[in-house]
C-alpha positions as CSV (number, residue, x, y, z in Angstrom):
1,M,-37.9,-4.6,-27.0
2,N,-40.4,-2.0,-25.6
3,K,-40.1,-0.3,-22.2
4,N,-42.7,-2.5,-20.5
5,A,-40.9,-5.7,-21.6
6,K,-37.6,-4.4,-20.2
7,Q,-39.3,-3.6,-16.9
8,V,-40.8,-7.1,-16.7
9,L,-37.4,-8.7,-17.4
10,S,-35.7,-6.6,-14.8
11,F,-38.2,-7.4,-12.1
12,P,-36.4,-10.7,-11.0
13,Y,-33.1,-8.9,-10.8
14,I,-34.6,-6.2,-8.6
15,I,-36.1,-8.8,-6.3
16,W,-32.6,-10.5,-6.1
17,M,-30.9,-7.2,-5.4
18,V,-33.3,-6.2,-2.7
19,G,-33.3,-9.7,-1.0
20,F,-29.6,-10.4,-1.1
21,T,-28.0,-7.0,-1.2
22,V,-30.2,-4.2,0.1
23,I,-31.8,-6.1,3.1
24,P,-28.5,-7.6,4.3
25,L,-26.9,-4.2,4.2
26,L,-29.7,-2.6,6.1
27,M,-29.4,-5.4,8.7
28,V,-25.6,-4.7,9.0
29,F,-26.3,-1.0,9.6
30,Y,-29.1,-1.8,12.1
31,Y,-27.0,-4.1,14.2
32,G,-23.9,-1.9,13.9
33,L,-25.7,1.2,15.0
34,T,-27.6,-0.3,17.9
35,D,-26.8,-2.1,21.1
36,R,-28.2,-5.4,22.3
37,S,-31.4,-3.6,23.6
38,G,-31.9,-1.9,20.2
39,T,-30.8,1.5,21.4
40,F,-29.1,3.7,18.8
41,T,-25.3,4.0,19.4
42,F,-22.0,4.7,17.7
43,A,-20.1,2.6,20.2
44,N,-19.9,-0.4,17.9
45,V,-18.3,1.6,15.1
46,M,-16.0,3.5,17.5
47,A,-14.8,0.1,18.9
48,I,-12.4,0.0,16.0
49,M,-10.3,2.5,18.0
50,A,-9.7,-0.2,20.6
51,E,-6.1,-1.3,20.7
52,D,-6.6,-4.9,19.6
53,H,-9.1,-3.9,16.9
54,M,-6.9,-1.1,15.5
55,K,-3.9,-3.5,15.5
56,A,-5.9,-6.1,13.5
57,L,-7.1,-3.3,11.1
58,L,-3.6,-1.9,10.5
59,L,-2.2,-5.5,10.1
60,S,-4.9,-6.2,7.5
61,L,-4.1,-3.0,5.7
62,A,-0.4,-3.8,5.6
63,Y,-0.9,-7.3,4.3
64,S,-3.5,-6.1,1.7
65,V,-1.2,-3.4,0.4
66,V,1.8,-5.8,0.1
67,S,-0.3,-8.4,-1.6
68,T,-1.8,-5.9,-4.0
69,I,1.7,-4.5,-4.9
70,I,3.0,-8.0,-5.5
71,C,0.0,-8.9,-7.7
72,L,0.5,-5.7,-9.7
73,L,4.2,-6.4,-10.2
74,I,3.4,-9.9,-11.5
75,A,0.2,-9.1,-13.4
76,Y,1.3,-6.1,-15.4
77,P,4.3,-7.7,-17.2
78,L,2.3,-10.8,-17.7
79,A,-0.6,-8.9,-19.3
80,M,1.9,-7.1,-21.5
81,I,3.3,-10.4,-22.7
82,L,-0.1,-11.7,-23.4
83,R,-0.9,-8.6,-25.4
84,T,2.3,-8.7,-27.5
85,R,1.6,-12.3,-28.4
86,N,-1.8,-11.2,-29.7
87,I,-3.5,-13.8,-27.4
88,G,-7.3,-13.2,-27.6
89,T,-9.6,-13.0,-24.6
90,G,-11.1,-16.4,-25.5
91,S,-7.7,-18.2,-25.9
92,F,-6.6,-21.2,-23.9
93,V,-3.9,-19.2,-22.1
94,V,-6.4,-16.7,-20.7
95,F,-8.7,-19.6,-19.8
96,I,-5.8,-21.0,-17.6
97,F,-5.8,-17.8,-15.6
98,I,-9.6,-17.9,-15.2
99,L,-9.8,-21.6,-14.3
100,P,-8.7,-21.2,-10.6
101,M,-11.5,-18.8,-10.1
102,W,-14.0,-21.6,-10.9
103,M,-12.6,-23.7,-8.1
104,N,-13.9,-23.3,-4.5
105,F,-12.0,-20.6,-2.7
106,L,-11.7,-22.8,0.5
107,L,-10.3,-25.7,-1.5
108,R,-7.6,-23.6,-3.1
109,T,-6.5,-22.3,0.2
110,M,-6.5,-25.7,1.8
111,A,-4.4,-26.9,-1.0
112,W,-1.7,-24.4,-0.1
113,Q,-2.0,-25.5,3.5
114,T,-1.1,-29.0,2.4
115,L,1.8,-27.7,0.3
116,L,3.3,-25.5,2.9
117,E,2.9,-27.4,6.2
118,K,5.9,-28.9,8.0
119,N,5.5,-32.3,6.4
120,G,3.8,-31.1,3.3
121,V,4.5,-31.7,-0.3
122,I,7.1,-28.9,-0.7
123,N,9.1,-29.9,2.3
124,S,8.9,-33.6,1.3
125,I,10.4,-32.8,-2.1
126,L,13.1,-30.6,-0.5
127,S,14.0,-33.3,2.0
128,F,14.2,-35.9,-0.8
129,L,16.6,-33.6,-2.6
130,H,18.6,-33.1,0.6
131,L,17.8,-29.3,0.6
132,P,16.8,-27.2,3.6
133,T,13.1,-27.3,4.4
134,L,10.9,-24.2,4.6
135,S,9.0,-23.0,7.7
136,I,6.4,-20.8,6.0
137,I,3.2,-22.1,7.3
138,N,1.6,-20.1,10.1
139,T,3.6,-17.0,9.2
140,P,2.8,-13.7,7.5
141,A,4.6,-14.9,4.4
142,A,2.1,-17.8,4.1
143,I,-0.9,-15.4,4.4
144,I,0.5,-13.0,1.8
145,L,1.3,-16.0,-0.5
146,G,-2.3,-17.2,-0.1
147,M,-3.7,-13.7,-0.9
148,V,-1.5,-13.3,-4.0
149,Y,-2.4,-16.8,-5.3
150,N,-6.1,-16.4,-4.8
151,Y,-6.5,-12.8,-6.0
152,L,-3.8,-12.6,-8.8
153,P,-6.3,-13.4,-11.6
154,F,-8.4,-10.4,-10.5
155,M,-5.4,-8.2,-11.2
156,I,-4.3,-9.9,-14.5
157,L,-7.6,-9.9,-16.3
158,P,-8.6,-6.2,-15.9
159,I,-5.2,-5.0,-16.9
160,Y,-5.0,-7.4,-19.8
161,N,-8.5,-6.4,-20.9
162,V,-7.5,-2.7,-21.1
163,L,-4.1,-3.4,-22.8
164,A,-5.8,-5.6,-25.4
165,K,-8.0,-2.7,-26.5
166,I,-5.0,-0.4,-27.2
167,D,-4.8,0.1,-31.0
168,N,-1.4,-1.0,-32.4
169,N,-1.6,1.9,-34.8
170,V,-1.3,4.3,-31.9
171,I,1.9,2.5,-30.8
172,N,3.3,2.4,-34.3
173,A,2.6,6.1,-34.8
174,A,4.5,6.9,-31.6
175,R,7.5,4.8,-32.9
176,D,7.3,6.6,-36.2
177,L,7.6,9.9,-34.4
178,G,10.8,8.7,-32.7
179,A,9.5,7.4,-29.4
180,D,11.6,4.6,-27.8
181,S,10.3,1.6,-25.9
182,F,10.3,3.4,-22.6
183,Q,8.5,6.4,-24.0
184,V,5.9,4.2,-25.6
185,F,5.3,2.5,-22.3
186,S,5.3,5.6,-20.1
187,K,3.4,8.0,-22.5
188,I,0.9,5.5,-24.1
189,M,0.7,2.1,-22.5
190,L,0.7,3.1,-18.9
191,P,-1.7,6.0,-19.1
192,L,-4.2,4.1,-21.2
193,S,-4.0,1.1,-18.8
194,V,-4.9,3.1,-15.7
195,P,-8.6,2.0,-15.7
196,G,-7.4,-1.6,-15.6
197,I,-4.8,-1.0,-12.9
198,I,-7.4,0.8,-10.7
199,S,-9.9,-2.0,-11.2
200,G,-7.3,-4.6,-10.5
201,I,-6.1,-2.9,-7.4
202,T,-9.6,-2.6,-6.1
203,M,-10.5,-6.2,-6.9
204,V,-7.5,-7.4,-5.0
205,F,-7.2,-5.0,-2.1
206,V,-10.8,-5.2,-0.9
207,P,-11.1,-9.0,-0.6
208,A,-7.6,-9.2,0.8
209,L,-8.5,-6.6,3.5
210,T,-11.7,-8.5,4.5
211,T,-10.5,-12.1,4.3
212,F,-10.4,-14.3,7.3
213,V,-10.2,-17.8,5.7
214,I,-6.7,-17.4,4.4
215,S,-5.4,-16.1,7.8
216,N,-7.2,-18.9,9.6
217,L,-5.8,-21.7,7.4
218,L,-2.4,-20.4,6.4
219,G,-1.8,-18.4,9.5
220,G,-2.9,-21.1,11.9
221,G,-5.2,-18.7,13.7
222,K,-2.1,-17.1,15.3
223,I,-2.4,-13.9,13.3
224,L,-5.6,-12.0,13.7
225,L,-6.7,-9.7,10.9
226,I,-9.8,-7.5,11.1
227,G,-11.7,-10.1,9.1
228,N,-10.9,-12.7,11.8
229,V,-12.0,-10.3,14.5
230,I,-15.4,-9.7,12.8
231,E,-15.9,-13.4,12.1
232,Q,-15.2,-14.3,15.7
233,E,-17.7,-11.7,17.0
234,F,-20.4,-13.2,14.9
235,T,-19.6,-16.9,15.4
236,K,-17.9,-17.2,18.8
237,G,-18.8,-14.1,20.7
238,S,-22.4,-13.9,19.4
239,N,-22.0,-10.2,19.4
240,W,-23.6,-9.3,16.1
241,N,-23.8,-5.6,17.1
242,L,-20.0,-5.3,17.5
243,G,-19.3,-7.4,14.4
244,A,-21.6,-5.3,12.3
245,G,-20.1,-2.1,13.7
246,L,-16.7,-3.2,12.7
247,S,-18.0,-4.2,9.3
248,I,-19.3,-0.7,8.7
249,V,-15.8,0.5,9.1
250,L,-14.6,-1.8,6.4
251,M,-17.4,-0.5,4.1
252,I,-15.6,2.8,4.2
253,F,-12.7,1.2,2.3
254,I,-15.2,-0.3,-0.2
255,L,-16.8,3.1,-0.8
256,I,-13.4,4.6,-1.4
257,S,-12.6,1.8,-3.9
258,M,-16.0,2.4,-5.7
259,T,-15.1,6.1,-5.9
260,L,-11.8,5.4,-7.5
261,I,-13.4,3.1,-10.1
262,A,-16.1,5.7,-10.8
263,K,-13.4,8.3,-11.4
264,Y,-10.8,6.4,-13.3
265,D,-12.9,3.6,-15.0
266,S,-16.2,5.3,-15.5
267,D,-16.7,3.3,-18.8
268,G,-16.1,0.0,-17.1
269,E,-13.2,-0.9,-19.4
270,G,-11.2,-2.6,-16.6
271,T,-14.0,-4.8,-15.4
272,A,-15.6,-5.9,-18.7
273,F,-14.0,-9.3,-19.0
């Protein structure tokens, strides 16, 4: 394929990127760095320092960190098991992990709302078995549970993708040289899987930090995260300038994540699945 043909084929993609990525980002920066009269200002960005906004941001960071750690603790051993069983990337087991990602995000979250509510499925089963019922809905635990459930596949797949590429001959050579299981893991498996871990952490942490649907449905609107604050400024407060300004602050965390991926996963090993 010659150079001109490649340019022609890339033209629709360029239009898509400009229309649905570049222009919306420019609009966010325009509204975030101006007031209602269109005058340039940093007030919208600095509004993150307000007590209620900072509280929502710190709460979001805490929930995101906890959810990311839980996802990592679940995903890494599971990815190791899938690798040791020589399960290919196109196998049915891997398909099971990908399947929830094909379902609507809102429907998945509402399903957990039905499961966890006071008279929901889980409590109905516990009552039938004469066991104590659970009061999880509208609590931080419910929000973290929703984050872990929705974003766990984004942690499993990058780690598994990297682990599956590790040559068994490397591991066998280490064992032949006297390395035990812990040394094989700490000296070979873990260092080689860093690109997948970084990609997984990024792909879980960023959406968990910016979410507002999970906290609305599973938190009952009682726990405000920074995503909820921004969503309310756009929808209820009609203050696009403040909402965009707070969004710019969240972009800082996205840029940090992109920097980590560029540093530790420059070849895209952890995201090629």
